[in-house]
Structures are given as C-alpha cells and as structure tokens.
C-alpha positions as CSV (number, residue, x, y, z in Angstrom):
1,X,17.0,-5.0,7.9
2,X,13.9,-6.3,9.4
3,X,12.1,-9.0,7.7
4,X,9.3,-11.3,8.9
5,X,8.7,-13.6,6.1
6,X,9.5,-17.2,4.8
7,X,9.8,-17.4,1.1
8,X,7.7,-20.0,-0.9
9,X,8.1,-20.7,-4.6
10,X,5.0,-19.7,-6.7
11,X,4.3,-22.0,-9.6
12,X,4.0,-20.5,-12.8
13,X,0.3,-20.3,-14.0
14,X,-1.0,-21.2,-17.3
15,X,-1.4,-18.6,-20.1
16,X,-4.5,-16.4,-19.4
17,X,-7.7,-16.7,-21.5
18,X,-8.6,-13.3,-23.3
19,X,-12.3,-12.3,-24.3
20,X,-13.0,-10.2,-27.4
21,X,-15.1,-7.0,-27.1
22,X,-18.1,-8.5,-28.0
23,X,-18.0,-12.3,-27.6
24,X,-21.0,-14.5,-28.0
25,X,-20.0,-17.9,-25.7
26,X,-20.3,-17.4,-21.9
27,X,-16.9,-17.8,-20.1
28,X,-16.4,-19.5,-16.7
29,X,-13.7,-18.1,-14.3
30,X,-12.4,-21.1,-12.2
31,X,-13.3,-20.5,-8.6
32,X,-10.1,-19.0,-6.8
33,X,-8.8,-20.5,-3.4
34,X,-6.8,-18.5,-1.1
35,X,-4.2,-20.0,1.3
36,X,-4.3,-19.3,4.8
37,X,-3.2,-16.1,5.3
38,X,-0.7,-16.9,8.5
39,X,-0.8,-17.2,12.0
40,X,-0.3,-20.5,11.6
41,X,2.5,-22.1,13.8
42,X,5.0,-22.6,11.1
43,X,4.5,-19.0,9.8
44,X,5.1,-17.7,13.2
45,X,8.1,-19.7,14.0
46,X,9.7,-19.0,10.7
47,X,9.2,-15.1,11.3
48,X,10.9,-15.4,14.5
49,X,13.7,-17.0,13.3
50,X,14.1,-14.5,10.7
51,X,13.5,-11.5,13.2
52,X,16.3,-13.0,15.3
53,X,18.6,-13.6,12.3
54,X,18.2,-10.0,11.2
55,X,19.2,-8.6,14.6
56,X,22.3,-10.8,15.0
57,X,23.1,-9.7,11.5
58,X,22.3,-6.0,12.3
59,X,25.1,-6.2,14.8
60,X,27.6,-7.5,12.4
61,X,26.9,-5.2,9.8
62,X,27.3,-2.4,12.1
63,X,31.0,-3.3,13.3
64,X,34.2,-2.0,12.2
65,X,35.3,-5.4,10.6
66,X,32.3,-5.8,8.4
67,X,32.8,-2.2,7.4
68,X,36.3,-3.4,6.2
69,X,35.2,-5.9,4.1
70,X,33.0,-3.5,1.9
71,X,36.1,-1.9,0.6
72,X,37.1,-2.9,-2.9
73,X,37.9,-0.9,-6.4
74,X,36.3,2.4,-6.4
75,X,34.3,3.3,-9.6
76,X,35.7,6.6,-11.2
77,X,32.4,7.8,-13.0
78,X,29.2,6.8,-13.6
79,X,28.9,5.3,-17.0
80,X,24.8,5.9,-17.7
81,X,22.1,7.9,-16.3
82,X,19.0,5.9,-16.8
83,X,15.8,7.6,-17.4
84,X,13.0,7.7,-14.6
85,X,9.8,7.4,-15.9
86,X,8.4,8.7,-12.7
87,X,8.1,12.6,-13.3
88,X,9.2,14.9,-11.0
89,X,7.1,18.3,-9.9
90,X,8.9,21.8,-9.2
91,X,6.5,22.7,-6.4
92,X,7.2,19.6,-4.5
93,X,10.7,20.4,-4.7
94,X,10.0,23.9,-3.4
95,X,8.3,22.5,-0.5
96,X,11.1,19.9,0.3
97,X,13.6,23.1,0.1
98,X,11.6,24.8,2.7
99,X,11.8,21.8,5.2
100,X,8.3,20.4,4.4
101,X,9.0,16.9,4.0
102,X,5.4,15.0,3.1
103,X,6.5,11.4,2.2
104,X,4.5,8.3,2.5
105,X,4.3,7.6,6.2
106,X,4.0,11.2,7.7
107,X,4.7,14.7,7.4
108,X,7.9,16.4,9.1
109,X,8.8,20.0,9.0
110,X,12.6,20.6,9.8
111,X,12.9,24.3,10.0
112,X,16.0,24.1,8.1
113,X,18.0,21.5,9.7
114,X,18.8,18.2,8.0
115,X,15.8,16.1,7.5
116,X,18.0,12.9,8.3
117,X,18.3,14.0,12.0
118,X,14.7,14.7,12.2
119,X,12.4,13.0,14.5
120,X,10.5,10.1,12.1
121,X,7.0,10.0,12.4
122,X,7.0,6.1,11.3
123,X,9.4,3.6,9.8
124,X,7.8,4.1,6.2
125,X,8.6,8.0,6.5
126,X,12.1,6.9,6.9
127,X,12.3,4.4,4.3
128,X,10.8,6.9,1.8
129,X,13.6,9.6,3.1
130,X,16.5,7.2,3.0
131,X,15.3,6.0,-0.6
132,X,15.8,9.3,-2.0
133,X,13.0,8.7,-4.8
134,X,12.2,12.5,-4.4
135,X,15.4,13.4,-5.8
136,X,13.7,13.6,-9.2
137,X,11.5,16.7,-7.9
138,X,14.9,18.4,-7.7
139,X,15.6,17.4,-11.2
140,X,12.5,18.7,-12.6
141,X,13.1,22.0,-10.9
142,X,16.7,22.3,-12.2
143,X,19.0,25.2,-11.9
144,X,22.0,25.9,-9.6
145,X,19.7,26.1,-6.4
146,X,18.2,23.0,-6.8
147,X,21.6,21.0,-7.9
148,X,23.5,22.6,-4.7
149,X,20.7,21.5,-2.4
150,X,20.4,18.3,-3.6
151,X,24.3,17.8,-3.5
152,X,24.2,19.0,0.1
153,X,21.6,16.5,1.1
154,X,23.4,13.6,-0.5
155,X,26.6,14.8,1.3
156,X,24.7,15.1,4.7
157,X,23.2,11.7,4.4
158,X,26.9,10.2,3.8
159,X,28.0,11.7,6.9
160,X,24.9,10.6,9.1
161,X,24.2,7.1,7.5
162,X,26.8,6.2,4.9
163,X,28.6,3.9,7.3
164,X,25.5,2.4,8.8
165,X,21.8,3.0,9.6
166,X,19.4,0.0,10.5
167,X,16.6,1.5,8.2
168,X,18.7,3.1,5.6
169,X,20.8,0.0,4.6
170,X,18.0,-2.2,4.3
171,X,18.1,-4.0,1.0
172,X,14.9,-2.8,-0.8
173,X,16.0,1.0,0.8
174,X,19.6,0.5,-0.7
175,X,18.1,-0.5,-3.9
176,X,15.5,2.6,-4.1
177,X,18.4,4.9,-3.3
178,X,21.0,3.5,-5.7
179,X,18.4,3.6,-8.4
180,X,17.5,7.2,-7.7
181,X,21.2,8.3,-7.5
182,X,22.1,6.9,-10.8
183,X,18.8,8.2,-12.7
184,X,19.7,11.7,-11.1
185,X,23.1,11.4,-11.7
186,X,23.4,14.5,-13.7
187,X,21.8,16.4,-10.6
188,X,24.1,15.1,-7.8
189,X,27.4,14.8,-9.7
190,X,27.7,17.5,-12.1
191,X,29.5,20.8,-11.0
192,X,30.6,18.7,-7.8
193,X,34.1,19.3,-6.7
194,X,36.6,16.1,-6.6
195,X,36.4,15.4,-2.8
196,X,32.6,15.3,-2.9
197,X,32.6,13.2,-6.2
198,X,35.2,10.5,-5.1
199,X,33.2,10.1,-1.6
200,X,30.1,9.7,-3.3
201,X,31.3,6.9,-5.8
202,X,33.1,5.2,-2.9
203,X,30.1,4.9,-0.8
204,X,27.9,3.9,-3.8
205,X,30.3,1.1,-4.3
206,X,30.3,0.1,-0.6
207,X,26.2,0.0,-0.7
208,X,26.4,-2.0,-3.6
209,X,28.6,-4.5,-2.3
210,X,26.5,-4.8,0.8
211,X,23.4,-5.1,-1.3
212,X,24.8,-7.9,-3.6
213,X,25.1,-9.9,-0.1
214,X,21.7,-8.9,1.0
215,X,19.3,-8.5,-1.8
216,X,17.4,-11.9,-1.7
217,X,16.8,-11.3,2.2
218,X,14.4,-8.2,1.5
219,X,10.8,-8.4,2.5
220,X,9.0,-10.8,0.2
221,X,7.1,-8.8,-2.9
222,X,8.2,-5.6,-4.3
223,X,10.8,-4.7,-2.1
224,X,12.6,-7.8,-2.9
225,X,12.3,-6.7,-6.5
226,X,13.4,-3.0,-5.7
227,X,16.5,-4.4,-4.1
228,X,17.2,-6.6,-7.1
229,X,16.6,-3.9,-9.5
230,X,18.6,-1.5,-7.6
231,X,21.4,-4.1,-7.7
232,X,21.4,-4.4,-11.3
233,X,21.2,-0.7,-12.0
234,X,24.4,-0.2,-9.6
235,X,26.4,-2.7,-11.8
236,X,25.1,-1.3,-15.1
237,X,25.7,2.5,-14.2
238,X,29.0,2.2,-12.2
239,X,32.2,1.4,-13.5
240,X,33.8,-2.1,-12.1
241,X,30.2,-3.4,-12.0
242,X,29.9,-6.4,-14.4
243,X,29.5,-9.0,-11.7
244,X,26.8,-7.0,-9.6
245,X,25.2,-6.5,-13.2
246,X,24.9,-10.3,-13.8
247,X,23.6,-11.2,-10.2
248,X,21.3,-8.3,-10.1
249,X,19.8,-9.4,-13.7
250,X,19.6,-12.8,-12.1
251,X,17.5,-11.6,-9.2
252,X,15.1,-9.7,-11.1
253,X,14.5,-12.5,-13.4
254,X,13.8,-14.9,-10.5
255,X,11.4,-12.4,-8.8
256,X,9.7,-11.7,-11.7
257,X,9.0,-15.5,-12.1
258,X,7.8,-15.4,-8.3
259,X,5.7,-12.3,-8.2
260,X,4.3,-11.4,-11.9
261,X,1.3,-13.7,-12.6
262,X,0.5,-15.3,-16.1
263,X,-1.8,-12.3,-16.9
264,X,0.7,-9.6,-15.8
265,X,-0.9,-9.0,-12.4
266,X,1.4,-8.7,-9.4
267,X,0.8,-11.6,-6.7
268,X,0.0,-8.9,-4.2
269,X,-3.3,-8.1,-6.3
270,X,-2.3,-4.6,-6.0
271,X,-2.3,-2.4,-9.2
272,X,0.1,0.1,-8.0
273,X,2.7,-2.3,-7.1
274,X,2.3,-3.9,-10.6
275,X,2.6,-0.3,-12.1
276,X,5.7,0.6,-10.0
277,X,7.7,-2.7,-10.8
278,X,6.6,-2.1,-14.6
279,X,8.2,1.2,-14.6
280,X,11.5,0.1,-12.9
281,X,11.4,-2.7,-15.7
282,X,11.1,-0.3,-18.8
283,X,13.8,1.8,-17.5
284,X,16.2,-1.3,-17.0
285,X,15.2,-2.4,-20.3
286,X,16.2,1.0,-22.1
287,X,19.3,1.4,-20.1
288,X,20.4,-2.2,-21.2
289,X,19.5,-1.4,-24.9
290,X,21.4,1.8,-24.4
291,X,24.4,0.2,-23.3
292,X,24.2,-2.6,-26.0
293,X,23.5,-5.2,-23.7
294,X,21.0,-8.2,-24.3
295,X,17.9,-7.6,-22.4
296,X,17.2,-11.3,-20.7
297,X,13.9,-12.8,-21.9
298,X,12.2,-13.1,-18.5
299,X,12.3,-9.4,-18.7
300,X,10.8,-8.8,-22.0
301,X,8.3,-11.4,-21.5
302,X,7.3,-9.7,-18.1
303,X,7.0,-6.2,-19.9
304,X,4.9,-7.9,-22.5
305,X,2.5,-9.4,-20.1
306,X,2.3,-6.4,-17.8
307,X,1.3,-3.7,-20.5
308,X,-2.0,-5.1,-21.1
309,X,-3.0,-5.6,-17.2
310,X,-2.1,-1.8,-16.8
311,X,-4.4,-0.8,-19.7
312,X,-6.9,-3.4,-17.8
313,X,-6.5,-1.1,-14.5
314,X,-6.6,2.2,-16.3
315,X,-10.2,4.0,-15.7
316,X,-11.4,6.5,-18.3
317,X,-9.3,9.3,-16.7
318,X,-6.5,7.9,-17.2
319,X,-5.6,6.8,-13.8
320,X,-5.6,3.5,-11.9
321,X,-8.2,1.6,-10.1
322,X,-8.0,1.8,-6.1
323,X,-7.9,-1.9,-5.2
324,X,-5.6,-3.9,-2.6
325,X,-3.5,-0.6,-1.4
326,X,-3.4,1.1,-4.6
327,X,-3.4,4.6,-5.5
328,X,-4.4,6.6,-8.7
329,X,-0.7,6.6,-9.5
330,X,1.7,9.5,-10.3
331,X,0.8,12.2,-13.0
332,X,2.1,11.1,-16.3
333,X,3.8,7.7,-15.2
334,X,1.0,5.6,-16.9
335,X,1.1,7.5,-20.1
336,X,4.7,7.3,-19.9
337,X,4.6,3.5,-19.4
338,X,1.9,2.7,-22.2
339,X,4.0,4.9,-24.6
340,X,6.7,2.0,-24.7
341,X,4.2,-0.6,-25.6
342,X,4.3,-1.4,-29.1
343,X,1.1,-3.4,-29.5
344,X,-1.3,-1.0,-28.3
345,X,-3.7,-3.6,-27.5
346,X,-6.8,-3.0,-26.2
347,X,-7.7,-4.2,-22.4
348,X,-8.8,-7.7,-21.8
349,X,-12.2,-8.6,-20.3
350,X,-11.0,-10.6,-17.3
351,X,-7.9,-11.3,-15.5
352,X,-8.4,-15.0,-14.3
353,X,-4.9,-15.1,-12.1
354,X,-5.0,-11.6,-10.5
355,X,-8.7,-12.3,-9.9
356,X,-10.5,-9.0,-11.8
357,X,-13.1,-8.3,-14.1
358,X,-13.5,-5.5,-16.6
359,X,-16.9,-4.7,-18.3
360,X,-16.5,-1.7,-20.9
361,X,-19.3,-0.6,-23.1
362,X,-20.3,3.1,-24.3
363,X,-18.8,5.5,-22.1
364,X,-18.5,3.5,-19.2
365,X,-15.8,1.2,-17.4
366,X,-16.5,-1.0,-14.9
367,X,-13.6,-3.1,-12.7
368,X,-14.4,-5.4,-10.0
369,X,-12.5,-7.3,-7.4
370,X,-13.4,-11.1,-8.0
371,X,-10.5,-12.7,-6.2
372,X,-9.4,-14.1,-2.9
373,X,-7.0,-12.2,-0.7
374,X,-3.3,-12.5,-1.8
375,X,-1.0,-15.1,0.1
376,X,-0.1,-13.8,3.6
377,X,3.2,-12.7,2.9
378,X,2.0,-10.6,0.1
379,X,-1.1,-9.1,1.9
380,X,0.1,-6.5,4.0
381,X,-1.3,-3.8,2.0
382,X,-4.5,-5.7,0.8
383,X,-8.0,-5.0,1.1
384,X,-11.0,-6.6,2.3
385,X,-12.8,-5.6,-0.7
386,X,-13.9,-8.8,-2.4
387,X,-16.6,-8.3,-5.1
388,X,-16.2,-4.6,-4.7
389,X,-16.1,-2.5,-7.9
390,X,-15.5,1.1,-9.2
391,X,-17.1,2.7,-12.2
392,X,-15.8,5.5,-14.4
393,X,-18.1,7.6,-17.0
394,X,-15.7,9.0,-19.8
395,X,-13.0,10.9,-18.0
396,X,-15.0,11.2,-14.7
397,X,-15.2,8.5,-12.0
398,X,-18.5,7.7,-10.2
399,X,-18.3,4.7,-7.9
400,X,-14.9,4.3,-6.2
401,X,-13.2,2.7,-3.4
402,X,-12.0,5.0,-0.8
403,X,-8.0,4.3,-1.8
404,X,-5.4,3.9,0.6
405,X,-3.3,6.2,2.8
406,X,0.4,6.1,4.3
407,X,0.7,9.6,5.1
408,X,-2.2,9.7,8.0
409,X,-0.6,6.7,10.2
410,X,-2.0,3.2,11.2
411,X,-5.5,3.9,12.4
412,X,-6.5,5.5,9.1
413,X,-4.5,2.7,7.1
414,X,-6.4,0.2,8.9
415,X,-9.6,2.0,8.1
416,X,-9.0,2.2,4.7
417,X,-8.6,-1.5,4.4
418,X,-12.0,-2.4,5.9
419,X,-14.6,-3.5,3.8
420,X,-17.0,-0.7,4.8
421,X,-14.2,1.6,2.5
422,X,-15.0,-0.3,-0.5
423,X,-17.9,-0.3,-2.8
424,X,-19.5,-3.6,-2.0
425,X,-21.9,-5.2,0.8
426,X,-20.9,-5.2,4.6
427,X,-22.5,-7.7,6.8
428,X,-23.0,-6.8,10.5
429,X,-20.5,-4.1,10.2
430,X,-18.0,-6.7,9.8
431,X,-15.0,-6.9,7.0
432,X,-15.1,-9.7,5.0
433,X,-11.5,-10.4,5.8
434,X,-9.7,-9.1,9.1
435,X,-6.3,-7.7,9.6
436,X,-4.1,-9.7,12.2
437,X,-4.4,-7.9,15.4
438,X,-2.6,-9.9,18.0
439,X,0.4,-8.2,19.3
440,X,3.1,-11.1,19.4
441,X,1.5,-12.1,15.7
442,X,1.3,-8.7,14.6
443,X,5.0,-8.0,15.5
444,X,6.3,-10.9,13.7
445,X,3.9,-11.1,10.8
446,X,3.2,-7.7,10.5
447,X,-0.1,-6.1,9.3
448,X,-1.1,-9.1,6.9
449,X,-5.0,-10.2,6.1
450,X,-6.6,-12.9,8.1
451,X,-9.5,-15.0,7.7
452,X,-10.8,-14.0,4.2
453,X,-12.6,-15.6,1.6
454,X,-11.3,-18.9,1.1
455,X,-13.3,-19.5,-2.0
456,X,-14.3,-16.8,-4.8
457,X,-15.8,-18.0,-8.0
458,X,-17.1,-15.7,-11.0
459,X,-18.7,-15.8,-14.4
460,X,-19.5,-13.8,-17.6
461,X,-21.4,-13.7,-20.4
462,X,-21.4,-11.1,-23.3
463,X,-23.6,-10.6,-26.3
464,X,-25.2,-7.9,-28.1
465,X,-27.2,-7.0,-25.2
466,X,-24.7,-6.4,-22.7
467,X,-22.3,-8.0,-20.4
468,X,-23.2,-10.0,-17.3
469,X,-21.1,-10.7,-14.5
470,X,-21.9,-13.1,-11.4
471,X,-19.6,-13.7,-8.5
472,X,-19.7,-14.9,-4.9
473,X,-17.1,-15.3,-1.9
474,X,-17.4,-17.2,1.1
475,X,-15.9,-14.4,3.5
476,X,-18.9,-14.2,5.8
477,X,-19.5,-17.9,6.1
478,X,-17.5,-18.7,9.2
479,X,-19.1,-15.9,11.4
480,X,-22.4,-16.1,10.1
481,X,-23.0,-19.0,7.8
482,X,-23.8,-16.8,5.0
483,X,-22.4,-16.4,1.3
484,X,-22.6,-13.2,-0.8
485,X,-23.4,-13.3,-4.4
486,X,-23.2,-10.4,-6.5
487,X,-24.7,-10.0,-10.1
488,X,-23.9,-7.1,-12.4
489,X,-25.5,-6.1,-16.0
490,X,-24.2,-3.4,-18.3
491,X,-26.5,-2.7,-21.2
492,X,-24.6,-2.6,-24.6
493,X,-24.7,1.5,-24.7
494,X,-22.9,1.6,-21.4
495,X,-25.6,3.8,-19.8
496,X,-27.3,1.5,-17.4
497,X,-25.7,-0.9,-14.5
498,X,-28.4,-3.1,-12.9
499,X,-26.9,-5.0,-9.9
500,X,-28.3,-7.7,-7.5
501,X,-26.6,-8.6,-4.0
502,X,-27.6,-11.7,-2.3
503,X,-27.0,-13.1,1.0
504,X,-27.7,-17.0,1.1
505,X,-26.9,-19.8,3.6
506,X,-23.8,-21.3,2.8
507,X,-23.9,-25.0,1.6
508,X,-20.4,-26.0,3.2
509,X,-20.6,-29.1,5.3
510,X,-20.0,-28.8,8.8
511,X,-16.7,-29.5,10.5
512,X,-16.2,-31.4,13.6
513,X,-15.4,-28.2,15.5
514,X,-18.7,-26.7,14.3
515,X,-20.6,-29.0,16.4
516,X,-18.2,-29.3,19.4
517,X,-18.0,-25.3,19.6
518,X,-20.4,-23.8,17.3
519,X,-20.3,-20.1,16.5
520,X,-23.2,-18.2,18.0
521,X,-25.3,-16.7,15.0
522,X,-26.9,-13.4,16.0
523,X,-30.6,-13.1,15.6
524,X,-30.7,-9.6,13.6
525,X,-27.8,-9.7,11.2
526,X,-28.0,-5.9,9.4
527,X,-26.1,-5.2,6.5
528,X,-25.1,-2.5,4.2
529,X,-24.4,-2.1,0.6
530,X,-22.1,0.8,0.3
531,X,-21.6,2.9,-2.8
532,X,-18.5,5.6,-2.5
533,X,-18.8,8.4,-4.7
534,X,-15.9,10.1,-6.3
535,X,-15.3,13.7,-4.6
536,X,-16.0,15.5,-7.9
537,X,-19.3,13.8,-7.8
538,X,-22.2,15.8,-6.7
539,X,-25.2,13.8,-5.1
540,X,-28.6,14.8,-3.7
541,X,-31.3,12.3,-2.3
542,X,-34.8,12.7,-3.2
543,X,-37.4,14.1,-0.8
544,X,-39.0,10.5,-0.4
545,X,-35.8,8.8,-0.5
546,X,-36.4,6.5,-3.2
547,X,-33.6,7.5,-5.5
548,X,-30.5,9.2,-5.7
549,X,-29.2,11.9,-8.4
550,X,-25.4,12.3,-9.2
551,X,-23.9,14.8,-11.4
552,X,-20.6,14.1,-12.5
553,X,-17.6,16.6,-13.4
554,X,-18.2,16.0,-17.0
555,X,-21.7,17.1,-17.3
556,X,-23.4,13.6,-16.8
557,X,-26.3,12.7,-14.6
558,X,-27.0,9.5,-13.3
559,X,-29.5,8.0,-11.4
560,X,-29.5,5.3,-8.3
561,X,-32.6,3.1,-7.3
562,X,-32.7,0.2,-4.8
563,X,-35.3,-1.9,-4.1
564,X,-35.6,-5.2,-1.9
565,X,-38.3,-7.9,-2.3
566,X,-40.0,-5.4,-4.9
567,X,-40.0,-2.8,-2.3
568,X,-38.0,0.4,-1.9
569,X,-35.1,-0.3,0.0
570,X,-33.7,2.4,2.7
571,X,-31.2,4.6,1.0
572,X,-29.3,7.2,3.0
573,X,-26.6,9.5,1.7
574,X,-23.5,9.7,4.1
575,X,-20.2,11.4,4.4
576,X,-17.0,9.4,3.1
577,X,-13.2,10.2,2.6
578,X,-11.5,9.9,-0.7
579,X,-7.9,8.8,-0.3
580,X,-6.8,7.6,-3.8
581,X,-5.1,10.8,-5.0
582,X,-2.4,10.1,-2.7
583,X,-2.4,13.5,-1.1
584,X,-4.3,14.9,1.6
585,X,-7.9,13.4,2.3
586,X,-10.8,14.7,0.2
587,X,-14.2,15.0,1.6
588,X,-16.8,12.7,-0.5
589,X,-20.3,11.1,-0.1
590,X,-21.5,7.5,-0.3
591,X,-24.9,6.0,-1.0
592,X,-25.8,3.2,1.5
593,X,-28.8,0.8,1.4
594,X,-29.3,-0.7,4.7
595,X,-31.5,-4.1,5.1
596,X,-31.5,-7.3,7.5
597,X,-31.0,-10.7,6.9
598,X,-34.3,-12.8,7.1
599,X,-34.3,-16.7,7.9
600,X,-30.8,-16.9,6.3
601,X,-31.7,-15.0,3.1
602,X,-31.4,-11.4,1.8
603,X,-31.5,-9.8,-1.7
604,X,-31.4,-6.3,-2.8
605,X,-31.6,-5.0,-6.5
606,X,-30.3,-1.7,-7.6
607,X,-29.5,0.3,-10.8
608,X,-27.4,3.3,-12.1
609,X,-29.0,5.1,-15.1
610,X,-27.8,7.8,-17.3
611,X,-29.7,10.8,-17.5
612,X,-28.5,13.3,-19.5
613,X,-25.1,13.9,-21.1
614,X,-22.8,17.1,-21.3
615,X,-24.8,18.7,-24.2
616,X,-27.9,18.2,-22.2
617,X,-29.7,15.7,-24.6
618,X,-31.9,13.4,-22.6
619,X,-31.6,9.7,-23.0
620,X,-34.7,8.1,-22.8
621,X,-34.9,4.8,-20.7
622,X,-37.2,2.2,-19.9
623,X,-39.8,2.8,-17.0
624,X,-38.0,1.8,-13.7
625,X,-41.0,-0.8,-13.0
626,X,-38.4,-3.6,-12.1
627,X,-34.9,-3.6,-10.9
628,X,-34.6,-7.1,-11.7
629,X,-31.6,-8.2,-14.1
630,X,-32.4,-9.3,-17.6
631,X,-32.1,-13.0,-18.1
632,X,-28.7,-14.4,-19.7
633,X,-29.0,-15.2,-23.3
634,X,-31.1,-18.6,-24.1
635,X,-27.8,-20.0,-25.3
636,X,-26.3,-19.7,-22.0
637,X,-25.5,-23.3,-20.7
638,X,-22.4,-22.5,-18.4
639,X,-22.1,-23.5,-15.0
640,X,-20.0,-22.4,-11.9
641,X,-16.6,-24.1,-11.5
642,X,-17.5,-24.9,-8.0
C-alpha cells in the first residue's frame, strides 16, 4: 500500500488529425509543453501525506478487527473464466517447476521451497510473484502435474499471505492476482477437493472486498487501471458480485478517461503500458459480451482508439517500438489484440497527443519520439529519449533504442533510461532529462524524470519525393543554452534515410535568476550522435573510418555515412547492449558520430542507404557527393507552431 502520488484530472484532448499515406499538404504538429516533472514543494508535501496515510492504513488492515470486516457472503463457484490474451509458455512453466523464478525485478532459485518464503531481490519481483500472472504458463503446459503444482502454489499463498501481506495486498497486485486467478480458473479449481475449493473462493471474496475499498488508492497510471479491472473481473466471474462489477466498471471508465489520450496512446508515453491495458480491455469486453452484459461506451471507444495506436508502434517484425520503458512485447500478444480489430485500418502518420511520428515507405518503417516527458506521476519508467528514432526494414530491425530492464537491478534500469541508451544526440555526456536522485525526494516521489525538455515541436511534409520530418527540443537549454534540432528525410522508395542534427544557441529570454546566478557554460562541449544497432545486425567499419556497412538478418545491406561542415565526421563502432527482448541482455553494437560545439553551433549530416536486397540485386544510388537533405517541396509554406 505504498503510494507516493497525488491525483490530478487530465482534460480530454481534441480528436487527433490523421494523415493519408501520401499527402500533398504540409502538416505541423503543435509544440508540446511538459509539466514540471516534480520535486516541487506541493508534490513532496502531497507524497509525504500519502506515505503517512498508507503506513497508518497498513497497520489497520493487518489488524484482527479489519479482517473481520472482510467477512461476507461466500461465492460458491466461478461463473466465467475470461480469456487471457497473454499466451503462456510450457518451457517457462518447466523452469518455474524446477524453482527458477525469473520475474521482472530479479531472479530467484528456490531449491524446492515455496517461492513465497524466498528472500525477494526487489519489491518489483515480489509484486510479480504475488500477482500470479505466471499462472498462464502452467495453463499452457497442461497436464495433471502442472495443475497439481499450480494448486499447491495457490494453497501455499493463502497460508502465507492470504490474511495480510504488505506487498501482496497492494491494490494493483490484488487486481492482477484476481484477474489471473479467474482467467486460469480451470487450472486452479478443476479436480480440486471441496475444502481447497471453498477456501480459495472465500479468500478471493475477501480480496475483492478489500480491493473495492482501496482500488482508487493504487499508484497513478497503469497500476490503478490494473486494480480497477481486477475489481471488475472479480464481480463478473464470482457469484454474488454484481455490486463489485458495477463499481469496477465505473473505475475502469474513469481511469480510461484519465490515462488514454485522444490518439489512443497512454499518458505515460510507454507503448508497452498501452498494449497491456488494451489486452485487459479486450478480455473484459469479450467476457462482458459472453455474459450478455452491455459493454460501457468508454470501454468500446478506448479500444477503437488504441487499436490504430498499437499498429502505429508495430515494427516490421510485428513487435513494439522501444520508447519510454517499453519492450518488444510478449510473443503473440500483438497479433492476438489486432485480430480483434474489425476495421483493420492502416497506421496513421503521427500521434500529436502521444508525441510520436511514424514514417513508412517501401520496406522501411521509422518511428520517432517527438514529445516531452510525461507528467511526473507517470514518468517512473520514462526515458530521456527525446528525438530518438528506430528503423526497421521488413522483418529486421536496423536502428533501435536499447530498451529497458527490470530484471538486472536499479543501476541497469537507470542506465537504460539515459539519453546515451537512445538513438539520438547526447551533449557533453549529459541526458536531456534527468532521473530524480535526491534521497529524500526519491523516497517520496520515486524514480520520476526531472528537468526534461519543456518545449518540443515538430512538423512533417509528404509528397511524391518522400517524407520530411523536422523536430526540436530544449532539454539542453538550462545547462548549455543550446537547442537540439533533428531533420529526417525518407525517400519514396524507402531505401534512403537522410538526417541532420543541429545544435544552436537557444533564443529563450533570460530570466532574472540567470543574471543573479548564471549557469557556467563549459568552453568545450563535446557531443555524440548514437545509432544503436539491433543484435542481429552485423556492422563493419571501413578502414579509413569514412562509413559503416551493416548486414541485416533478412540479407539486406545498408551503408552509413556522416559529414560535418562538408568534412567526413569522426565515426566509431562501439559495443552496446540490447534489452528490448525482455530476456537476458544481448550484445550489440552502436555507431557513434563525435564532434564538438563551436561558437554555440554544430551541425552533422548523415545518411543510411540500402545497398542490396535479399536476392542480391544491386540498387543504384546517386553518388554520395553530398549528405544534405533535399529541400521541401516549393509549395511548403508551413511554419513551426512555436
């Protein structure tokens, strides 16, 4: 019951504007302004109040008297087993059966003892363990052995934590556990004896009553939605649950209004969070339909908005883009969700409310982050990746961000959130947004982002020649007085991507404090532009360091070149790490272009060119005499909405 957040209502944004695949008019995206990420006195005071409240409530919830208040009518059976769109894996069930508990937050070897008695490596691991989402792997494995072991684990949990446990009884953990138990109801109930079955149903009713009282106090964002949907499922799938169903659906609709943006993205700007919520919504909609209960309009509308957004974030390999804490997604879940989309619409070009752009031509797909950090209460997994991009060619990824990890500990997690772990420009080895580090503030507010870009603007243009994208952010303005601008051009064939990264002096007016206590500006400000490569890509640097050749898993060859002020830029090939698969780390490489800011300005042009296809045919390209981007169409009269 540990919450360090205060609640604020999000106003509903206007409907998003969509682009046709080959528009002829230029489009500008309004400048995004981020809210102050946190560490303000009001945030700290509110978080301190919530922390104190939760400690007092935890003592009350653990008392004998409160336990008596959870008594009530006992359900005699599960009415419905909803479908879990997250597929299970038999090999994972085998690892769990042998005591290898590798969950987000760490890894534990139990050596035959109960995992609920093991020393937890982190709170995140404990939440995953007590959430029981891993039950789906035993359902996938099937058989009497899997059923018996799963029922043994459930019975063991009821003994160890069924009355009270500080982590296991957090609202979002209860919500995930109840959702998992009803979705795997056949596994944990069928073939069981009467005493076990009665104990299980009675305990589920106790959890559901407590959740009905506390769901709205779950941490803001996806955890609060998880608590709400768990309450709805408990009312839908257990007898005597109509009141809980009504309350759960009300809370689900309220959180959708607060968290799902007008373009279908999640307020945290995390594609994986949006995907996870969508999976639960589809399961809930399906279960309501099968029970012949009307699906509330906010749920139907949210699904309709989120389906195109899922396609937006989908790369050519069918997996998610890696931005702001996202990973590639669980095998099969994206296809399972999109199979429920009746419209089968094509992805749109940009998501103005979520702050992302998508460029698609020929075999190439490019997804770029053109938005500010999310509001502080939703930024605990956000990355300092403004203006980073990813690029996939058919079913192979070329340029990626490093992704995120919750298994390897806080140091790895912090490193994966830094700007250096994203495919964008890094100035003076400093992230464009910083993670809160002060011990007192971090204890209350968590690992939210601080001091990120306050202003991000972008515009795009499409015509028969290709797609242009121009974006800028001021994340380095406070420390260095510089603005980062990035321009991209993808030709119509999708076989050439030209880019331009510019650092220029900011035009923002000085504040009074800048004159009283000006920030020292270092004389030399080195920068690097990083292009992290997917582990399946094989790169080789030319002997003279002028270019890099990259071979993809699908057989395509691509060449990278860069130039600064008309002179070949310093290019190196360095080691990198890929965390996007959600499993143990994979070694990869990164192309690094280095330079220095001179007289408050720097400019680097670079290009990716496709050299060969899988069949080995050569694609003739124009001589690489210049890396400059082509001019916008003469009809372009658009201006930045600055």
